[in-house]
mmCIF file as Biopython writes it, N, C-alpha, C and O atoms, coordinates in Angstrom:
data_model
#
loop_
_atom_site.group_PDB
_atom_site.id
_atom_site.type_symbol
_atom_site.label_atom_id
_atom_site.label_alt_id
_atom_site.label_comp_id
_atom_site.label_asym_id
_atom_site.label_entity_id
_atom_site.label_seq_id
_atom_site.pdbx_PDB_ins_code
_atom_site.Cartn_x
_atom_site.Cartn_y
_atom_site.Cartn_z
_atom_site.occupancy
_atom_site.B_iso_or_equiv
_atom_site.auth_seq_id
_atom_site.auth_asym_id
_atom_site.pdbx_PDB_model_num
ATOM 1   N N  . MET A ? 1  ? -65.749 -118.711 -56.058 1.0 0.0 1  A 1 
ATOM 2   C CA . MET A ? 1  ? -65.749 -118.467 -57.487 1.0 0.0 1  A 1 
ATOM 3   C C  . MET A ? 1  ? -64.330 -118.640 -58.026 1.0 0.0 1  A 1 
ATOM 4   O O  . MET A ? 1  ? -63.370 -118.166 -57.419 1.0 0.0 1  A 1 
ATOM 5   N N  . SER A ? 2  ? -64.203 -119.311 -59.153 1.0 0.0 2  A 1 
ATOM 6   C CA . SER A ? 2  ? -62.904 -119.526 -59.772 1.0 0.0 2  A 1 
ATOM 7   C C  . SER A ? 2  ? -62.409 -118.253 -60.423 1.0 0.0 2  A 1 
ATOM 8   O O  . SER A ? 2  ? -63.192 -117.397 -60.834 1.0 0.0 2  A 1 
ATOM 9   N N  . ARG A ? 3  ? -61.114 -118.147 -60.507 1.0 0.0 3  A 1 
ATOM 10  C CA . ARG A ? 3  ? -60.510 -117.017 -61.216 1.0 0.0 3  A 1 
ATOM 11  C C  . ARG A ? 3  ? -60.742 -117.215 -62.706 1.0 0.0 3  A 1 
ATOM 12  O O  . ARG A ? 3  ? -60.582 -118.323 -63.219 1.0 0.0 3  A 1 
ATOM 13  N N  . LEU A ? 4  ? -61.112 -116.171 -63.387 1.0 0.0 4  A 1 
ATOM 14  C CA . LEU A ? 4  ? -61.319 -116.233 -64.826 1.0 0.0 4  A 1 
ATOM 15  C C  . LEU A ? 4  ? -60.031 -115.819 -65.528 1.0 0.0 4  A 1 
ATOM 16  O O  . LEU A ? 4  ? -59.338 -114.901 -65.089 1.0 0.0 4  A 1 
ATOM 17  N N  . LEU A ? 5  ? -59.720 -116.509 -66.623 1.0 0.0 5  A 1 
ATOM 18  C CA . LEU A ? 5  ? -58.486 -116.268 -67.355 1.0 0.0 5  A 1 
ATOM 19  C C  . LEU A ? 5  ? -58.781 -115.794 -68.764 1.0 0.0 5  A 1 
ATOM 20  O O  . LEU A ? 5  ? -59.812 -116.145 -69.338 1.0 0.0 5  A 1 
ATOM 21  N N  . THR A ? 6  ? -57.886 -115.001 -69.322 1.0 0.0 6  A 1 
ATOM 22  C CA . THR A ? 6  ? -57.972 -114.623 -70.728 1.0 0.0 6  A 1 
ATOM 23  C C  . THR A ? 6  ? -57.211 -115.658 -71.549 1.0 0.0 6  A 1 
ATOM 24  O O  . THR A ? 6  ? -56.492 -116.488 -70.993 1.0 0.0 6  A 1 
ATOM 25  N N  . THR A ? 7  ? -57.365 -115.612 -72.866 1.0 0.0 7  A 1 
ATOM 26  C CA . THR A ? 7  ? -56.620 -116.542 -73.714 1.0 0.0 7  A 1 
ATOM 27  C C  . THR A ? 7  ? -55.115 -116.321 -73.546 1.0 0.0 7  A 1 
ATOM 28  O O  . THR A ? 7  ? -54.344 -117.281 -73.581 1.0 0.0 7  A 1 
ATOM 29  N N  . ARG A ? 8  ? -54.697 -115.093 -73.368 1.0 0.0 8  A 1 
ATOM 30  C CA . ARG A ? 8  ? -53.270 -114.808 -73.159 1.0 0.0 8  A 1 
ATOM 31  C C  . ARG A ? 8  ? -52.767 -115.453 -71.876 1.0 0.0 8  A 1 
ATOM 32  O O  . ARG A ? 8  ? -51.680 -116.031 -71.857 1.0 0.0 8  A 1 
ATOM 33  N N  . GLU A ? 9  ? -53.548 -115.359 -70.805 1.0 0.0 9  A 1 
ATOM 34  C CA . GLU A ? 9  ? -53.130 -115.960 -69.540 1.0 0.0 9  A 1 
ATOM 35  C C  . GLU A ? 9  ? -53.048 -117.480 -69.653 1.0 0.0 9  A 1 
ATOM 36  O O  . GLU A ? 9  ? -52.125 -118.094 -69.117 1.0 0.0 9  A 1 
ATOM 37  N N  . VAL A ? 10 ? -54.010 -118.088 -70.347 1.0 0.0 10 A 1 
ATOM 38  C CA . VAL A ? 10 ? -53.972 -119.537 -70.556 1.0 0.0 10 A 1 
ATOM 39  C C  . VAL A ? 10 ? -52.729 -119.913 -71.360 1.0 0.0 10 A 1 
ATOM 40  O O  . VAL A ? 10 ? -52.038 -120.875 -71.025 1.0 0.0 10 A 1 
ATOM 41  N N  . ALA A ? 11 ? -52.448 -119.163 -72.410 1.0 0.0 11 A 1 
ATOM 42  C CA . ALA A ? 11 ? -51.260 -119.420 -73.232 1.0 0.0 11 A 1 
ATOM 43  C C  . ALA A ? 11 ? -49.990 -119.295 -72.395 1.0 0.0 11 A 1 
ATOM 44  O O  . ALA A ? 11 ? -49.075 -120.108 -72.535 1.0 0.0 11 A 1 
ATOM 45  N N  . ASP A ? 12 ? -49.925 -118.299 -71.536 1.0 0.0 12 A 1 
ATOM 46  C CA . ASP A ? 12 ? -48.755 -118.125 -70.674 1.0 0.0 12 A 1 
ATOM 47  C C  . ASP A ? 12 ? -48.581 -119.309 -69.733 1.0 0.0 12 A 1 
ATOM 48  O O  . ASP A ? 12 ? -47.466 -119.790 -69.533 1.0 0.0 12 A 1 
ATOM 49  N N  . VAL A ? 13 ? -49.678 -119.775 -69.157 1.0 0.0 13 A 1 
ATOM 50  C CA . VAL A ? 13 ? -49.627 -120.931 -68.254 1.0 0.0 13 A 1 
ATOM 51  C C  . VAL A ? 13 ? -49.118 -122.172 -68.992 1.0 0.0 13 A 1 
ATOM 52  O O  . VAL A ? 13 ? -48.349 -122.958 -68.439 1.0 0.0 13 A 1 
ATOM 53  N N  . LEU A ? 14 ? -49.550 -122.340 -70.236 1.0 0.0 14 A 1 
ATOM 54  C CA . LEU A ? 14 ? -49.184 -123.525 -71.011 1.0 0.0 14 A 1 
ATOM 55  C C  . LEU A ? 14 ? -47.865 -123.360 -71.763 1.0 0.0 14 A 1 
ATOM 56  O O  . LEU A ? 14 ? -47.355 -124.326 -72.331 1.0 0.0 14 A 1 
ATOM 57  N N  . GLY A ? 15 ? -47.314 -122.161 -71.773 1.0 0.0 15 A 1 
ATOM 58  C CA . GLY A ? 15 ? -46.061 -121.915 -72.462 1.0 0.0 15 A 1 
ATOM 59  C C  . GLY A ? 15 ? -46.192 -121.968 -73.973 1.0 0.0 15 A 1 
ATOM 60  O O  . GLY A ? 15 ? -45.313 -122.487 -74.662 1.0 0.0 15 A 1 
ATOM 61  N N  . THR A ? 16 ? -47.288 -121.430 -74.485 1.0 0.0 16 A 1 
ATOM 62  C CA . THR A ? 16 ? -47.526 -121.430 -75.929 1.0 0.0 16 A 1 
ATOM 63  C C  . THR A ? 16 ? -47.961 -120.041 -76.369 1.0 0.0 16 A 1 
ATOM 64  O O  . THR A ? 16 ? -48.039 -119.119 -75.558 1.0 0.0 16 A 1 
ATOM 65  N N  . GLU A ? 17 ? -48.240 -119.900 -77.648 1.0 0.0 17 A 1 
ATOM 66  C CA . GLU A ? 17 ? -48.652 -118.616 -78.189 1.0 0.0 17 A 1 
ATOM 67  C C  . GLU A ? 17 ? -50.158 -118.410 -78.006 1.0 0.0 17 A 1 
ATOM 68  O O  . GLU A ? 17 ? -50.934 -119.366 -78.022 1.0 0.0 17 A 1 
ATOM 69  N N  . THR A ? 18 ? -50.550 -117.162 -77.835 1.0 0.0 18 A 1 
ATOM 70  C CA . THR A ? 18 ? -51.957 -116.814 -77.628 1.0 0.0 18 A 1 
ATOM 71  C C  . THR A ? 18 ? -52.819 -117.240 -78.808 1.0 0.0 18 A 1 
ATOM 72  O O  . THR A ? 18 ? -53.937 -117.718 -78.612 1.0 0.0 18 A 1 
ATOM 73  N N  . TRP A ? 19 ? -52.315 -117.073 -80.038 1.0 0.0 19 A 1 
ATOM 74  C CA . TRP A ? 19 ? -53.126 -117.384 -81.217 1.0 0.0 19 A 1 
ATOM 75  C C  . TRP A ? 19 ? -53.552 -118.847 -81.229 1.0 0.0 19 A 1 
ATOM 76  O O  . TRP A ? 19 ? -54.618 -119.171 -81.754 1.0 0.0 19 A 1 
ATOM 77  N N  . ARG A ? 20 ? -52.751 -119.726 -80.667 1.0 0.0 20 A 1 
ATOM 78  C CA . ARG A ? 20 ? -53.115 -121.143 -80.669 1.0 0.0 20 A 1 
ATOM 79  C C  . ARG A ? 20 ? -54.334 -121.412 -79.796 1.0 0.0 20 A 1 
ATOM 80  O O  . ARG A ? 20 ? -55.211 -122.193 -80.165 1.0 0.0 20 A 1 
ATOM 81  N N  . VAL A ? 21 ? -54.384 -120.768 -78.649 1.0 0.0 21 A 1 
ATOM 82  C CA . VAL A ? 21 ? -55.556 -120.922 -77.773 1.0 0.0 21 A 1 
ATOM 83  C C  . VAL A ? 21 ? -56.770 -120.313 -78.462 1.0 0.0 21 A 1 
ATOM 84  O O  . VAL A ? 21 ? -57.844 -120.914 -78.462 1.0 0.0 21 A 1 
ATOM 85  N N  . GLN A ? 22 ? -56.619 -119.144 -79.042 1.0 0.0 22 A 1 
ATOM 86  C CA . GLN A ? 22 ? -57.731 -118.486 -79.731 1.0 0.0 22 A 1 
ATOM 87  C C  . GLN A ? 22 ? -58.252 -119.357 -80.873 1.0 0.0 22 A 1 
ATOM 88  O O  . GLN A ? 22 ? -59.463 -119.481 -81.059 1.0 0.0 22 A 1 
ATOM 89  N N  . ARG A ? 23 ? -57.350 -119.952 -81.628 1.0 0.0 23 A 1 
ATOM 90  C CA . ARG A ? 23 ? -57.727 -120.757 -82.792 1.0 0.0 23 A 1 
ATOM 91  C C  . ARG A ? 23 ? -58.616 -121.942 -82.419 1.0 0.0 23 A 1 
ATOM 92  O O  . ARG A ? 23 ? -59.507 -122.310 -83.185 1.0 0.0 23 A 1 
ATOM 93  N N  . LEU A ? 24 ? -58.383 -122.542 -81.251 1.0 0.0 24 A 1 
ATOM 94  C CA . LEU A ? 24 ? -59.203 -123.671 -80.829 1.0 0.0 24 A 1 
ATOM 95  C C  . LEU A ? 24 ? -60.678 -123.285 -80.749 1.0 0.0 24 A 1 
ATOM 96  O O  . LEU A ? 24 ? -61.550 -124.074 -81.115 1.0 0.0 24 A 1 
ATOM 97  N N  . PHE A ? 25 ? -60.953 -122.090 -80.279 1.0 0.0 25 A 1 
ATOM 98  C CA . PHE A ? 25 ? -62.329 -121.609 -80.168 1.0 0.0 25 A 1 
ATOM 99  C C  . PHE A ? 25 ? -62.852 -121.140 -81.517 1.0 0.0 25 A 1 
ATOM 100 O O  . PHE A ? 25 ? -63.993 -121.429 -81.875 1.0 0.0 25 A 1 
ATOM 101 N N  . GLU A ? 26 ? -62.031 -120.423 -82.263 1.0 0.0 26 A 1 
ATOM 102 C CA . GLU A ? 26 ? -62.463 -119.887 -83.557 1.0 0.0 26 A 1 
ATOM 103 C C  . GLU A ? 26 ? -62.821 -120.988 -84.548 1.0 0.0 26 A 1 
ATOM 104 O O  . GLU A ? 26 ? -63.747 -120.832 -85.344 1.0 0.0 26 A 1 
ATOM 105 N N  . GLU A ? 27 ? -62.094 -122.095 -84.503 1.0 0.0 27 A 1 
ATOM 106 C CA . GLU A ? 27 ? -62.342 -123.187 -85.438 1.0 0.0 27 A 1 
ATOM 107 C C  . GLU A ? 27 ? -63.343 -124.206 -84.903 1.0 0.0 27 A 1 
ATOM 108 O O  . GLU A ? 27 ? -63.623 -125.204 -85.566 1.0 0.0 27 A 1 
ATOM 109 N N  . GLY A ? 28 ? -63.880 -123.964 -83.715 1.0 0.0 28 A 1 
ATOM 110 C CA . GLY A ? 28 ? -64.918 -124.832 -83.168 1.0 0.0 28 A 1 
ATOM 111 C C  . GLY A ? 28 ? -64.421 -126.113 -82.532 1.0 0.0 28 A 1 
ATOM 112 O O  . GLY A ? 28 ? -65.211 -127.029 -82.303 1.0 0.0 28 A 1 
ATOM 113 N N  . HIS A ? 29 ? -63.123 -126.203 -82.239 1.0 0.0 29 A 1 
ATOM 114 C CA . HIS A ? 29 ? -62.599 -127.398 -81.578 1.0 0.0 29 A 1 
ATOM 115 C C  . HIS A ? 29 ? -63.044 -127.457 -80.124 1.0 0.0 29 A 1 
ATOM 116 O O  . HIS A ? 29 ? -63.125 -128.534 -79.533 1.0 0.0 29 A 1 
ATOM 117 N N  . LEU A ? 30 ? -63.327 -126.310 -79.563 1.0 0.0 30 A 1 
ATOM 118 C CA . LEU A ? 30 ? -63.858 -126.199 -78.203 1.0 0.0 30 A 1 
ATOM 119 C C  . LEU A ? 30 ? -65.010 -125.207 -78.234 1.0 0.0 30 A 1 
ATOM 120 O O  . LEU A ? 30 ? -65.007 -124.283 -79.048 1.0 0.0 30 A 1 
ATOM 121 N N  . PRO A ? 31 ? -66.000 -125.384 -77.355 1.0 0.0 31 A 1 
ATOM 122 C CA . PRO A ? 31 ? -67.113 -124.431 -77.342 1.0 0.0 31 A 1 
ATOM 123 C C  . PRO A ? 31 ? -66.633 -123.028 -76.954 1.0 0.0 31 A 1 
ATOM 124 O O  . PRO A ? 31 ? -65.786 -122.856 -76.077 1.0 0.0 31 A 1 
ATOM 125 N N  . GLU A ? 32 ? -67.188 -122.062 -77.620 1.0 0.0 32 A 1 
ATOM 126 C CA . GLU A ? 32 ? -66.819 -120.662 -77.365 1.0 0.0 32 A 1 
ATOM 127 C C  . GLU A ? 32 ? -67.196 -120.292 -75.932 1.0 0.0 32 A 1 
ATOM 128 O O  . GLU A ? 32 ? -68.352 -120.442 -75.536 1.0 0.0 32 A 1 
ATOM 129 N N  . PRO A ? 33 ? -66.219 -119.807 -75.147 1.0 0.0 33 A 1 
ATOM 130 C CA . PRO A ? 33 ? -66.538 -119.377 -73.776 1.0 0.0 33 A 1 
ATOM 131 C C  . PRO A ? 33 ? -67.215 -118.007 -73.798 1.0 0.0 33 A 1 
ATOM 132 O O  . PRO A ? 33 ? -67.196 -117.315 -74.816 1.0 0.0 33 A 1 
ATOM 133 N N  . PRO A ? 34 ? -67.803 -117.627 -72.689 1.0 0.0 34 A 1 
ATOM 134 C CA . PRO A ? 34 ? -68.411 -116.295 -72.629 1.0 0.0 34 A 1 
ATOM 135 C C  . PRO A ? 34 ? -67.345 -115.214 -72.776 1.0 0.0 34 A 1 
ATOM 136 O O  . PRO A ? 34 ? -66.152 -115.463 -72.603 1.0 0.0 34 A 1 
ATOM 137 N N  . ARG A ? 35 ? -67.800 -114.025 -73.095 1.0 0.0 35 A 1 
ATOM 138 C CA . ARG A ? 35 ? -66.884 -112.889 -73.239 1.0 0.0 35 A 1 
ATOM 139 C C  . ARG A ? 35 ? -67.274 -111.808 -72.242 1.0 0.0 35 A 1 
ATOM 140 O O  . ARG A ? 35 ? -68.442 -111.644 -71.888 1.0 0.0 35 A 1 
ATOM 141 N N  . PHE A ? 36 ? -66.274 -111.092 -71.811 1.0 0.0 36 A 1 
ATOM 142 C CA . PHE A ? 36 ? -66.469 -109.938 -70.949 1.0 0.0 36 A 1 
ATOM 143 C C  . PHE A ? 36 ? -65.598 -108.830 -71.515 1.0 0.0 36 A 1 
ATOM 144 O O  . PHE A ? 36 ? -64.391 -109.009 -71.676 1.0 0.0 36 A 1 
ATOM 145 N N  . ALA A ? 37 ? -66.191 -107.708 -71.811 1.0 0.0 37 A 1 
ATOM 146 C CA . ALA A ? 37 ? -65.478 -106.570 -72.409 1.0 0.0 37 A 1 
ATOM 147 C C  . ALA A ? 37 ? -64.738 -106.993 -73.672 1.0 0.0 37 A 1 
ATOM 148 O O  . ALA A ? 37 ? -63.626 -106.533 -73.931 1.0 0.0 37 A 1 
ATOM 149 N N  . GLY A ? 38 ? -65.360 -107.874 -74.458 1.0 0.0 38 A 1 
ATOM 150 C CA . GLY A ? 38 ? -64.791 -108.296 -75.723 1.0 0.0 38 A 1 
ATOM 151 C C  . GLY A ? 38 ? -63.734 -109.376 -75.635 1.0 0.0 38 A 1 
ATOM 152 O O  . GLY A ? 38 ? -63.202 -109.787 -76.665 1.0 0.0 38 A 1 
ATOM 153 N N  . ARG A ? 39 ? -63.413 -109.846 -74.451 1.0 0.0 39 A 1 
ATOM 154 C CA . ARG A ? 39 ? -62.396 -110.880 -74.272 1.0 0.0 39 A 1 
ATOM 155 C C  . ARG A ? 39 ? -63.027 -112.178 -73.782 1.0 0.0 39 A 1 
ATOM 156 O O  . ARG A ? 39 ? -63.966 -112.178 -72.985 1.0 0.0 39 A 1 
ATOM 157 N N  . ARG A ? 40 ? -62.484 -113.279 -74.281 1.0 0.0 40 A 1 
ATOM 158 C CA . ARG A ? 40 ? -62.946 -114.569 -73.797 1.0 0.0 40 A 1 
ATOM 159 C C  . ARG A ? 40 ? -62.550 -114.718 -72.330 1.0 0.0 40 A 1 
ATOM 160 O O  . ARG A ? 40 ? -61.436 -114.370 -71.941 1.0 0.0 40 A 1 
ATOM 161 N N  . VAL A ? 41 ? -63.465 -115.234 -71.530 1.0 0.0 41 A 1 
ATOM 162 C CA . VAL A ? 41 ? -63.155 -115.525 -70.134 1.0 0.0 41 A 1 
ATOM 163 C C  . VAL A ? 41 ? -63.224 -117.036 -69.951 1.0 0.0 41 A 1 
ATOM 164 O O  . VAL A ? 41 ? -64.261 -117.664 -70.168 1.0 0.0 41 A 1 
ATOM 165 N N  . ILE A ? 42 ? -62.106 -117.591 -69.553 1.0 0.0 42 A 1 
ATOM 166 C CA . ILE A ? 42 ? -61.943 -119.037 -69.482 1.0 0.0 42 A 1 
ATOM 167 C C  . ILE A ? 42 ? -61.789 -119.432 -68.022 1.0 0.0 42 A 1 
ATOM 168 O O  . ILE A ? 42 ? -60.965 -118.870 -67.300 1.0 0.0 42 A 1 
ATOM 169 N N  . THR A ? 43 ? -62.582 -120.396 -67.596 1.0 0.0 43 A 1 
ATOM 170 C CA . THR A ? 43 ? -62.465 -120.894 -66.232 1.0 0.0 43 A 1 
ATOM 171 C C  . THR A ? 43 ? -61.349 -121.941 -66.184 1.0 0.0 43 A 1 
ATOM 172 O O  . THR A ? 43 ? -61.122 -122.647 -67.167 1.0 0.0 43 A 1 
ATOM 173 N N  . PRO A ? 44 ? -60.660 -122.045 -65.062 1.0 0.0 44 A 1 
ATOM 174 C CA . PRO A ? 44 ? -59.553 -122.994 -64.953 1.0 0.0 44 A 1 
ATOM 175 C C  . PRO A ? 44 ? -59.948 -124.445 -65.242 1.0 0.0 44 A 1 
ATOM 176 O O  . PRO A ? 44 ? -59.107 -125.235 -65.669 1.0 0.0 44 A 1 
ATOM 177 N N  . ASP A ? 45 ? -61.209 -124.803 -65.017 1.0 0.0 45 A 1 
ATOM 178 C CA . ASP A ? 45 ? -61.623 -126.189 -65.277 1.0 0.0 45 A 1 
ATOM 179 C C  . ASP A ? 45 ? -61.644 -126.517 -66.775 1.0 0.0 45 A 1 
ATOM 180 O O  . ASP A ? 45 ? -61.750 -127.689 -67.137 1.0 0.0 45 A 1 
ATOM 181 N N  . LEU A ? 46 ? -61.547 -125.518 -67.645 1.0 0.0 46 A 1 
ATOM 182 C CA . LEU A ? 46 ? -61.492 -125.748 -69.089 1.0 0.0 46 A 1 
ATOM 183 C C  . LEU A ? 46 ? -60.061 -126.017 -69.583 1.0 0.0 46 A 1 
ATOM 184 O O  . LEU A ? 46 ? -59.878 -126.472 -70.712 1.0 0.0 46 A 1 
ATOM 185 N N  . ILE A ? 47 ? -59.061 -125.744 -68.759 1.0 0.0 47 A 1 
ATOM 186 C CA . ILE A ? 47 ? -57.668 -125.907 -69.176 1.0 0.0 47 A 1 
ATOM 187 C C  . ILE A ? 47 ? -57.342 -127.347 -69.603 1.0 0.0 47 A 1 
ATOM 188 O O  . ILE A ? 47 ? -56.667 -127.515 -70.619 1.0 0.0 47 A 1 
ATOM 189 N N  . PRO A ? 48 ? -57.778 -128.393 -68.891 1.0 0.0 48 A 1 
ATOM 190 C CA . PRO A ? 48 ? -57.469 -129.751 -69.378 1.0 0.0 48 A 1 
ATOM 191 C C  . PRO A ? 48 ? -57.994 -130.021 -70.793 1.0 0.0 48 A 1 
ATOM 192 O O  . PRO A ? 48 ? -57.329 -130.702 -71.574 1.0 0.0 48 A 1 
ATOM 193 N N  . SER A ? 49 ? -59.164 -129.503 -71.127 1.0 0.0 49 A 1 
ATOM 194 C CA . SER A ? 49 ? -59.704 -129.666 -72.483 1.0 0.0 49 A 1 
ATOM 195 C C  . SER A ? 49 ? -58.854 -128.905 -73.497 1.0 0.0 49 A 1 
ATOM 196 O O  . SER A ? 49 ? -58.641 -129.378 -74.613 1.0 0.0 49 A 1 
ATOM 197 N N  . ILE A ? 50 ? -58.375 -127.737 -73.112 1.0 0.0 50 A 1 
ATOM 198 C CA . ILE A ? 50 ? -57.504 -126.959 -73.993 1.0 0.0 50 A 1 
ATOM 199 C C  . ILE A ? 50 ? -56.201 -127.715 -74.223 1.0 0.0 50 A 1 
ATOM 200 O O  . ILE A ? 50 ? -55.715 -127.796 -75.351 1.0 0.0 50 A 1 
ATOM 201 N N  . VAL A ? 51 ? -55.640 -128.266 -73.154 1.0 0.0 51 A 1 
ATOM 202 C CA . VAL A ? 51 ? -54.396 -129.040 -73.275 1.0 0.0 51 A 1 
ATOM 203 C C  . VAL A ? 51 ? -54.606 -130.229 -74.204 1.0 0.0 51 A 1 
ATOM 204 O O  . VAL A ? 51 ? -53.782 -130.473 -75.085 1.0 0.0 51 A 1 
ATOM 205 N N  . ASP A ? 52 ? -55.691 -130.969 -74.022 1.0 0.0 52 A 1 
ATOM 206 C CA . ASP A ? 52 ? -55.975 -132.126 -74.875 1.0 0.0 52 A 1 
ATOM 207 C C  . ASP A ? 52 ? -56.110 -131.722 -76.338 1.0 0.0 52 A 1 
ATOM 208 O O  . ASP A ? 52 ? -55.574 -132.390 -77.222 1.0 0.0 52 A 1 
ATOM 209 N N  . ALA A ? 53 ? -56.825 -130.628 -76.594 1.0 0.0 53 A 1 
ATOM 210 C CA . ALA A ? 53 ? -57.025 -130.162 -77.965 1.0 0.0 53 A 1 
ATOM 211 C C  . ALA A ? 53 ? -55.707 -129.709 -78.589 1.0 0.0 53 A 1 
ATOM 212 O O  . ALA A ? 53 ? -55.464 -129.940 -79.773 1.0 0.0 53 A 1 
ATOM 213 N N  . MET A ? 54 ? -54.866 -129.068 -77.794 1.0 0.0 54 A 1 
ATOM 214 C CA . MET A ? 54 ? -53.576 -128.620 -78.319 1.0 0.0 54 A 1 
ATOM 215 C C  . MET A ? 54 ? -52.652 -129.804 -78.592 1.0 0.0 54 A 1 
ATOM 216 O O  . MET A ? 54 ? -51.930 -129.810 -79.589 1.0 0.0 54 A 1 
ATOM 217 N N  . ARG A ? 55 ? -52.672 -130.797 -77.720 1.0 0.0 55 A 1 
ATOM 218 C CA . ARG A ? 55 ? -51.860 -131.997 -77.949 1.0 0.0 55 A 1 
ATOM 219 C C  . ARG A ? 55 ? -52.331 -132.751 -79.183 1.0 0.0 55 A 1 
ATOM 220 O O  . ARG A ? 55 ? -51.515 -133.298 -79.925 1.0 0.0 55 A 1 
ATOM 221 N N  . ALA A ? 56 ? -53.632 -132.784 -79.409 1.0 0.0 56 A 1 
ATOM 222 C CA . ALA A ? 56 ? -54.178 -133.471 -80.587 1.0 0.0 56 A 1 
ATOM 223 C C  . ALA A ? 56 ? -53.693 -132.815 -81.881 1.0 0.0 56 A 1 
ATOM 224 O O  . ALA A ? 56 ? -53.612 -133.474 -82.917 1.0 0.0 56 A 1 
ATOM 225 N N  . ARG A ? 57 ? -53.372 -131.523 -81.826 1.0 0.0 57 A 1 
ATOM 226 C CA . ARG A ? 57 ? -52.880 -130.804 -82.996 1.0 0.0 57 A 1 
ATOM 227 C C  . ARG A ? 57 ? -51.360 -130.737 -83.058 1.0 0.0 57 A 1 
ATOM 228 O O  . ARG A ? 57 ? -50.797 -130.151 -83.983 1.0 0.0 57 A 1 
ATOM 229 N N  . GLY A ? 58 ? -50.694 -131.340 -82.069 1.0 0.0 58 A 1 
ATOM 230 C CA . GLY A ? 58 ? -49.238 -131.311 -82.044 1.0 0.0 58 A 1 
ATOM 231 C C  . GLY A ? 58 ? -48.658 -129.998 -81.560 1.0 0.0 58 A 1 
ATOM 232 O O  . GLY A ? 58 ? -47.473 -129.731 -81.761 1.0 0.0 58 A 1 
ATOM 233 N N  . TRP A ? 59 ? -49.482 -129.172 -80.922 1.0 0.0 59 A 1 
ATOM 234 C CA . TRP A ? 59 ? -49.028 -127.868 -80.448 1.0 0.0 59 A 1 
ATOM 235 C C  . TRP A ? 59 ? -48.418 -127.927 -79.058 1.0 0.0 59 A 1 
ATOM 236 O O  . TRP A ? 59 ? -47.745 -126.987 -78.636 1.0 0.0 59 A 1 
ATOM 237 N N  . LEU A ? 60 ? -48.645 -129.024 -78.343 1.0 0.0 60 A 1 
ATOM 238 C CA . LEU A ? 60 ? -48.029 -129.250 -77.041 1.0 0.0 60 A 1 
ATOM 239 C C  . LEU A ? 60 ? -47.520 -130.688 -77.027 1.0 0.0 60 A 1 
ATOM 240 O O  . LEU A ? 60 ? -48.113 -131.559 -77.662 1.0 0.0 60 A 1 
ATOM 241 N N  . PRO A ? 61 ? -46.425 -130.945 -76.310 1.0 0.0 61 A 1 
ATOM 242 C CA . PRO A ? 61 ? -45.954 -132.325 -76.241 1.0 0.0 61 A 1 
ATOM 243 C C  . PRO A ? 61 ? -46.938 -133.193 -75.446 1.0 0.0 61 A 1 
ATOM 244 O O  . PRO A ? 61 ? -47.640 -132.701 -74.563 1.0 0.0 61 A 1 
ATOM 245 N N  . THR A ? 62 ? -46.976 -134.482 -75.773 1.0 0.0 62 A 1 
ATOM 246 C CA . THR A ? 62 ? -47.804 -135.409 -75.011 1.0 0.0 62 A 1 
ATOM 247 C C  . THR A ? 62 ? -47.186 -135.571 -73.624 1.0 0.0 62 A 1 
ATOM 248 O O  . THR A ? 62 ? -46.057 -135.139 -73.389 1.0 0.0 62 A 1 
ATOM 249 N N  . GLU A ? 63 ? -47.921 -136.189 -72.716 1.0 0.0 63 A 1 
ATOM 250 C CA . GLU A ? 63 ? -47.391 -136.404 -71.369 1.0 0.0 63 A 1 
ATOM 251 C C  . GLU A ? 63 ? -46.108 -137.219 -71.412 1.0 0.0 63 A 1 
ATOM 252 O O  . GLU A ? 63 ? -45.166 -136.936 -70.672 1.0 0.0 63 A 1 
ATOM 253 N N  . ALA A ? 64 ? -46.066 -138.235 -72.278 1.0 0.0 64 A 1 
ATOM 254 C CA . ALA A ? 64 ? -44.872 -139.083 -72.403 1.0 0.0 64 A 1 
ATOM 255 C C  . ALA A ? 64 ? -43.683 -138.270 -72.910 1.0 0.0 64 A 1 
ATOM 256 O O  . ALA A ? 64 ? -42.566 -138.422 -72.416 1.0 0.0 64 A 1 
ATOM 257 N N  . GLU A ? 65 ? -43.926 -137.412 -73.891 1.0 0.0 65 A 1 
ATOM 258 C CA . GLU A ? 65 ? -42.848 -136.572 -74.431 1.0 0.0 65 A 1 
ATOM 259 C C  . GLU A ? 65 ? -42.374 -135.562 -73.406 1.0 0.0 65 A 1 
ATOM 260 O O  . GLU A ? 65 ? -41.180 -135.273 -73.321 1.0 0.0 65 A 1 
ATOM 261 N N  . ALA A ? 66 ? -43.301 -135.020 -72.627 1.0 0.0 66 A 1 
ATOM 262 C CA . ALA A ? 66 ? -42.965 -134.003 -71.637 1.0 0.0 66 A 1 
ATOM 263 C C  . ALA A ? 66 ? -42.143 -134.575 -70.484 1.0 0.0 66 A 1 
ATOM 264 O O  . ALA A ? 66 ? -41.305 -133.876 -69.914 1.0 0.0 66 A 1 
ATOM 265 N N  . SER A ? 67 ? -42.380 -135.845 -70.138 1.0 0.0 67 A 1 
ATOM 266 C CA . SER A ? 67 ? -41.658 -136.445 -69.016 1.0 0.0 67 A 1 
ATOM 267 C C  . SER A ? 67 ? -40.335 -137.084 -69.447 1.0 0.0 67 A 1 
ATOM 268 O O  . SER A ? 67 ? -39.543 -137.494 -68.597 1.0 0.0 67 A 1 
ATOM 269 N N  . ALA A ? 68 ? -40.091 -137.171 -70.742 1.0 0.0 68 A 1 
ATOM 270 C CA . ALA A ? 68 ? -38.841 -137.793 -71.226 1.0 0.0 68 A 1 
ATOM 271 C C  . ALA A ? 68 ? -37.660 -136.861 -71.135 1.0 0.0 68 A 1 
ATOM 272 O O  . ALA A ? 68 ? -36.547 -137.238 -71.503 1.0 0.0 68 A 1 
#
């Protein structure tokens, strides 16, 4: 079983603010993940989709920008 992450943990891994990860789900850019005890639980396999969505909004540098 994969480790489940909160939006805060995902934000920490990506080096961004928690509200940005939350906003992707709230605005429907990504499907709402299940919740446990009122918190979103995100599987690690969803992180690439989160990264893509954040890059599309300019919230994370593109791969080219990150490697420069």
